[in-house]
N, C-alpha and C positions, 0 to 999 in steps of 0.2 A: 504494500500500500504506500502510495506517495505521501510524503510529509510536507507540511506547509513551510517549515524551516528545518535546517539540520538538527536543531536542538529540541524540536517539538516531538511529542510522542506520536506513535502511529494513531491513525484515526479511530480504530477500534478501541484502543486504550483510552483515548480522549473521550470517546462516547461513553465508555464504561464509567470513567471517573466523573462524568457529568451527570450521571443518574443520581437520583436522591437516595438517601440511606435506606429508606423503606423499600424502594424498588430493588436495590442491590441485595438486601436481605431476602426479599421474596424470590429472587432468582437463585441465589447461592445456597441458602439454607436447605431447601428441599433436595437440591442436587447433592449436597454434602451428606445429608441424612441417608438418601437412597444408596449412594455409592459406598458409604461406610457400612451401612447395614449389609449390603451385598458382600462386601469384603469380609465381614465377620462371619457371615453364614457360609459363603461359598469357599473362600480361601482359608479361613481359620477353623472351619468346621464347628462353629458354635450352633447350639439349638436356635431355631427360628426366633422364639421370643427373646432370648438373651441377645441374639445378634441385632435384632431391631432396637432393643434397649441401648446397647452399646452404640449403634448407629445414631440414635437420637442424641445421646450424650456427646460423643465425639464429633458428630455433625454440627452441633451447636457451637462447639469450641472451634472447629475448623472454619465455619462460616464467620464467626467473630474475627478470627485471625485474618482471613482473606479481606474482609471489609475494612478492618483496622489498618492493615498494611496498604490497602488502596488509598485510604485517606492520608496516611503518613507520607507515602511516596509522592502523592500529588502536592502536599504542602511543602515537601523538600524541594521538588522541582520548581514550584512557584517562588519559593524563597531564593533559590539559586538564580532564577531568571530576574527577580527584582534586584538582587545584589549585583549581578553582572550588568544589568541594563536598568538603571534607575527610572528611566522614562517608560519602561515596559515594552519597548520595541527591541526584540532580539536581533534585528538586523543592524542596529546601531552599536558601534564599539565605544568603549570608554577610552579616553585618552589620558 
């Protein structure tokens, strides 16, 4: 995917970061729960009920970690951009 500037994130990443917290949680949480439940049942051989319980527990933690890391990385990138380019224009260089 082409980028607007060399330092800007890919469009998909910018789109994901632009979503509200609630929408990110609505997308990530169910995926994490389903994938981790499947992992516990299929790959680790847990009984179905226990695997689903573990999937819910670890899925919530994984979803929180993904959403938190998304927010932190966006803030770090914006802080770098502001520090490197005080006027907010990444094409302009500091002298």
